[in-house]
C-alpha positions as CSV (number, residue, x, y, z in Angstrom):
1,M,9.3,-3.7,-6.8
2,A,8.4,-4.3,-10.5
3,K,10.4,-2.9,-13.4
4,K,9.2,0.4,-15.0
5,S,8.8,-1.4,-18.5
6,V,6.5,-4.3,-16.9
7,I,4.5,-1.2,-15.3
8,A,4.1,0.4,-18.4
9,R,3.0,-2.4,-20.3
10,A,0.6,-3.3,-18.0
11,K,-1.2,0.6,-18.3
12,K,-1.7,-0.1,-22.0
13,K,-5.0,-1.5,-23.2
14,P,-4.8,-4.9,-23.9
15,K,-5.7,-6.8,-27.2
16,F,-8.0,-9.2,-25.2
17,S,-9.9,-8.5,-22.0
18,S,-8.6,-11.5,-20.2
19,R,-5.0,-10.2,-20.5
20,L,-5.8,-7.1,-18.1
21,V,-3.4,-7.1,-15.4
22,L,-4.1,-5.2,-12.2
23,R,-1.1,-3.7,-10.4
24,C,-0.6,-2.0,-7.1
25,F,-0.1,1.8,-7.8
26,R,2.8,2.0,-5.1
27,C,5.0,-1.0,-5.8
28,G,3.6,-2.5,-9.0
29,R,2.9,-5.9,-7.6
30,K,0.5,-7.8,-9.7
31,R,-0.2,-10.6,-6.8
32,G,-2.3,-10.0,-3.8
33,Y,-4.0,-7.0,-5.4
34,M,-7.1,-5.6,-3.9
35,K,-9.4,-3.9,-6.2
36,D,-11.3,-1.7,-3.6
37,F,-7.9,0.2,-2.6
38,G,-5.7,-0.1,-5.6
39,L,-3.1,-1.7,-3.4
40,C,-1.2,-5.1,-3.0
41,R,-1.8,-6.8,0.6
42,I,1.8,-5.6,1.6
43,C,1.2,-2.0,0.7
44,F,-2.2,-2.1,2.1
45,R,-1.0,-3.4,5.6
46,E,1.9,-0.8,6.1
47,M,-0.3,2.0,4.9
48,A,-3.4,0.9,7.2
49,S,-0.7,0.4,10.2
50,H,0.6,4.1,9.7
51,G,-3.1,5.3,9.5
52,Q,-2.7,6.4,6.0
53,I,-6.0,4.8,4.7
54,P,-9.0,6.6,6.0
55,G,-11.6,4.3,7.7
56,I,-9.3,1.4,8.2
57,K,-7.9,0.6,11.7
58,K,-5.7,-2.6,12.5
59,S,-7.7,-4.8,14.9
60,S,-6.6,-5.9,18.2
61,W,-8.2,-8.0,20.7
């Protein structure tokens, strides 16, 4: 989990657009971010497994 200060810094508007950091809204992780859901891959997997994301179902074959 990211520190509160790091999350707060990421929310501020950056001086240059290339410095924009997208973070997971649940844990604050910046790597493995999925733009469509606003989640990192770990939180996405947890929420999808528990059925908390509508329209997403764990595949099994």
